[in-house]
VOPAGU-2260 file (C-alpha; in pm, 1 decimal, decimal comma):
REM VOPAGU-2260
SITE   aa  ch    i         X         Y         Z
SITE  UNK   A    0   -1300,0    6999,5    2660,5
SITE  UNK   A    1   -1368,5    7149,0    2350,6
SITE  UNK   A    2   -1774,9    7193,3    2217,8
SITE  UNK   A    3   -1836,6    7179,3    1847,9
SITE  UNK   A    4   -2124,0    7425,0    1689,9
SITE  UNK   A    5   -2288,4    7277,1    1397,0
SITE  UNK   A    6   -2143,9    7554,8    1206,9
SITE  UNK   A    7   -1805,6    7441,5    1284,1
SITE  UNK   A    8   -1764,1    7066,9    1205,2
SITE  UNK   A    9   -1997,5    7151,6     850,9
SITE  UNK   A   10   -1721,3    7414,1     768,8
SITE  UNK   A   11   -1490,9    7187,0     843,2
SITE  UNK   A   12   -1692,1    6890,1     654,1
SITE  UNK   A   13   -1747,5    7104,9     362,2
SITE  UNK   A   14   -1357,3    7194,7     332,6
SITE  UNK   A   15   -1148,3    6952,9     448,3
SITE  UNK   A   16   -1310,6    6629,8     288,2
SITE  UNK   A   17   -1206,7    6298,8     434,2
SITE  UNK   A   18   -1004,6    6197,9     153,8
SITE  UNK   A   19    -807,8    6463,6     125,8
SITE  UNK   A   20    -732,0    6534,8     487,1
SITE  UNK   A   21    -747,7    6149,2     673,3
SITE  UNK   A   22    -458,2    6276,3     908,1
SITE  UNK   A   23    -676,6    6569,4    1009,6
SITE  UNK   A   24   -1007,1    6396,5    1065,7
SITE  UNK   A   25    -767,1    6080,0    1245,0
SITE  UNK   A   26    -713,3    6329,0    1474,3
SITE  UNK   A   27   -1034,0    6473,2    1533,0
SITE  UNK   A   28   -1118,0    6104,7    1565,5
SITE  UNK   A   29    -906,1    6072,8    1861,7
SITE  UNK   A   30   -1023,0    6330,7    2053,8
SITE  UNK   A   31   -1358,6    6263,7    2011,0
SITE  UNK   A   32   -1287,5    5927,4    2155,3
SITE  UNK   A   33   -1017,7    6093,5    2441,4
SITE  UNK   A   34   -1402,5    6324,2    2515,2
SITE  UNK   A   35   -1174,6    6606,9    2455,1
SITE  UNK   A   36   -1429,9    6711,1    2154,7
SITE  UNK   A   37   -1833,8    6693,9    2258,2
SITE  UNK   A   38   -2116,3    6855,1    2067,5
SITE  UNK   A   39   -2419,8    6970,8    2263,1
SITE  UNK   A   40   -2737,8    6760,6    2109,0
SITE  UNK   A   41   -2901,3    7009,1    1943,9
SITE  UNK   A   42   -2557,6    7114,6    1724,3
SITE  UNK   A   43   -2545,2    6767,3    1594,2
SITE  UNK   A   44   -2939,2    6764,5    1511,6
SITE  UNK   A   45   -2845,8    7041,6    1339,9
SITE  UNK   A   46   -2561,8    6859,6    1109,0
SITE  UNK   A   47   -2725,3    6520,2    1083,0
SITE  UNK   A   48   -3005,4    6710,9     943,2
SITE  UNK   A   49   -2776,2    6898,2     748,5
SITE  UNK   A   50   -2511,0    6697,4     599,0
SITE  UNK   A   51   -2612,8    6326,6     696,1
SITE  UNK   A   52   -2287,4    6165,0     591,2
SITE  UNK   A   53   -2092,2    6377,6     891,2
SITE  UNK   A   54   -2414,1    6294,7    1095,4
SITE  UNK   A   55   -2290,5    5954,3    1036,9
SITE  UNK   A   56   -1926,6    6003,1    1098,4
SITE  UNK   A   57   -1991,8    6131,5    1421,3
SITE  UNK   A   58   -2204,7    5891,9    1537,7
SITE  UNK   A   59   -1988,7    5608,3    1413,8
SITE  UNK   A   60   -1714,9    5830,6    1641,7
SITE  UNK   A   61   -1945,7    5802,2    1915,5
SITE  UNK   A   62   -1930,4    6174,4    2004,2
SITE  UNK   A   63   -2028,8    6292,2    2395,1
SITE  UNK   A   64   -2375,3    6458,0    2290,2
SITE  UNK   A   65   -2431,3    6712,0    2596,9
SITE  UNK   A   66   -2817,8    6676,0    2608,2
SITE  UNK   A   67   -3021,0    6987,6    2772,1
SITE  UNK   A   68   -3015,3    6966,2    3103,5
SITE  UNK   A   69   -3257,1    7196,7    3337,9
SITE  UNK   A   70   -2944,7    7436,1    3450,7
SITE  UNK   A   71   -2914,2    7461,3    3029,7
SITE  UNK   A   72   -3276,4    7583,1    2993,4
SITE  UNK   A   73   -3226,3    7799,9    3297,9
SITE  UNK   A   74   -2910,5    7893,6    3166,9
SITE  UNK   A   75   -3034,1    8004,1    2806,9
SITE  UNK   A   76   -3371,0    8180,0    2953,0
SITE  UNK   A   77   -3090,1    8409,7    3111,1
SITE  UNK   A   78   -2878,6    8474,2    2740,3
SITE  UNK   A   79   -3235,9    8524,4    2605,7
SITE  UNK   A   80   -3308,8    8803,2    2861,3
SITE  UNK   A   81   -2957,1    8919,8    2841,8
SITE  UNK   A   82   -3051,2    8998,8    2476,5
SITE  UNK   A   83   -3394,8    9129,1    2506,4
SITE  UNK   A   84   -3563,2    8808,7    2286,4
SITE  UNK   A   85   -3921,9    8808,5    2378,9
SITE  UNK   A   86   -4095,1    8494,9    2321,9
SITE  UNK   A   87   -4000,9    8314,0    1981,7
SITE  UNK   A   88   -3885,8    8691,2    1856,5
SITE  UNK   A   89   -3541,2    8606,7    1717,4
SITE  UNK   A   90   -3403,4    8884,2    1497,5
SITE  UNK   A   91   -3301,0    8721,9    1172,2
SITE  UNK   A   92   -2954,3    8847,4    1163,1
SITE  UNK   A   93   -2886,2    8730,8    1543,9
SITE  UNK   A   94   -2871,0    8363,6    1682,9
SITE  UNK   A   95   -3147,4    8185,4    1716,6
SITE  UNK   A   96   -3304,1    7916,8    2001,0
SITE  UNK   A   97   -3030,0    7636,5    1915,2
SITE  UNK   A   98   -2773,0    7911,4    1928,6
SITE  UNK   A   99   -2870,7    8003,5    2248,6
SITE  UNK   A  100   -2854,0    7661,1    2376,9
SITE  UNK   A  101   -2538,6    7568,4    2253,3
SITE  UNK   A  102   -2399,1    7843,6    2421,2
SITE  UNK   A  103   -2581,8    7752,8    2744,4
SITE  UNK   A  104   -2445,5    7391,4    2724,0
SITE  UNK   A  105   -2112,7    7492,7    2683,9
SITE  UNK   A  106   -2151,9    7767,5    2947,9
SITE  UNK   A  107   -2296,0    7520,7    3207,6
SITE  UNK   A  108   -2040,6    7193,9    3130,2
SITE  UNK   A  109   -1753,9    7484,8    3145,7
SITE  UNK   A  110   -1629,1    7386,7    2815,0
SITE  UNK   A  111   -1477,9    7613,6    2505,1
SITE  UNK   A  112   -1707,3    7612,6    2179,0
SITE  UNK   A  113   -1617,9    7593,4    1848,5
SITE  UNK   A  114   -1793,8    7791,7    1625,5
SITE  UNK   A  115   -1749,1    7962,0    1262,2
SITE  UNK   A  116   -2059,5    8210,7    1289,3
SITE  UNK   A  117   -1955,0    8581,0    1141,8
SITE  UNK   A  118   -1734,9    8746,7    1391,7
SITE  UNK   A  119   -1885,9    9119,0    1514,5
SITE  UNK   A  120   -1615,0    9385,9    1536,6
SITE  UNK   A  121   -1803,4    9475,6    1841,4
SITE  UNK   A  122   -2170,3    9452,2    2052,8
SITE  UNK   A  123   -2449,3    9558,8    1814,4
SITE  UNK   A  124   -2695,3    9828,6    1939,3
SITE  UNK   A  125   -2980,3    9579,0    1907,3
SITE  UNK   A  126   -2863,4    9286,8    2093,5
SITE  UNK   A  127   -3057,8    9062,2    1946,2
SITE  UNK   A  128   -2859,9    9065,3    1667,4
SITE  UNK   A  129   -2597,2    8924,5    1829,2
SITE  UNK   A  130   -2400,3    8645,3    1712,6
SITE  UNK   A  131   -2308,0    8305,6    1891,8
SITE  UNK   A  132   -1917,9    8503,9    1919,8
SITE  UNK   A  133   -1989,4    8819,3    2018,1
SITE  UNK   A  134   -2249,4    8637,8    2316,8
SITE  UNK   A  135   -1956,4    8441,3    2434,5
SITE  UNK   A  136   -1745,4    8727,3    2496,9
SITE  UNK   A  137   -1967,8    8882,9    2723,0
SITE  UNK   A  138   -1898,4    8916,1    3086,3
SITE  UNK   A  139   -2238,6    8785,4    3159,8
SITE  UNK   A  140   -2153,4    8477,7    2948,0
SITE  UNK   A  141   -1792,9    8406,5    2952,7
SITE  UNK   A  142   -1727,7    8120,1    2684,1
SITE  UNK   A  143   -1450,5    8123,1    2546,3
SITE  UNK   A  144   -1533,9    8114,9    2164,6
SITE  UNK   A  145   -1317,5    8000,3    1875,7
SITE  UNK   A  146   -1287,2    7906,5    1484,4
SITE  UNK   A  147   -1235,7    7578,9    1373,1
SITE  UNK   A  148    -875,3    7745,5    1176,7
SITE  UNK   A  149    -823,4    7812,9    1575,5
SITE  UNK   A  150    -869,5    7538,6    1703,2
SITE  UNK   A  151    -627,1    7372,8    1482,1
SITE  UNK   A  152    -406,6    7619,1    1499,6
SITE  UNK   A  153    -429,5    7595,0    1899,3
SITE  UNK   A  154    -415,7    7230,3    1893,1
SITE  UNK   A  155     -38,5    7298,6    1736,2
SITE  UNK   A  156     -95,7    6959,1    1594,8
SITE  UNK   A  157      86,7    6897,0    1225,1
SITE  UNK   A  158     -40,3    6662,0     978,8
SITE  UNK   A  159      83,3    6473,7     755,8
């Protein structure tokens, strides 16, 4: 099972229009139906606010939304402390609160994460400048994170 971050589904929506890539979107709908693709509720909210048509497509295809639970809140606090973020002092170049909830949701639900956030070659000196992929790779977090193209390649599906 893979959890989609807002950035990955928005990337797919913007770069692979349904009208031109119906096979891709039919396959994604089947992955959703089989519960192989899910989405943290906060990521869905971001998508629905930024691109209502994409949010509607996800809703129409009955994407399973992973709600924020107490274990996720505790995991998010652990990640926030690991990054040295105090209160609401998120660094503009790093993750925001929703990003931390998304990572924590993937961690607690033992699922991989598909995110198109920028890759960082190494951990920044100031951990609060970290982005989703580098945080997922931290040994204390341990969430597998791939981008949308890696997700498609790993599926080995051929779209005709």
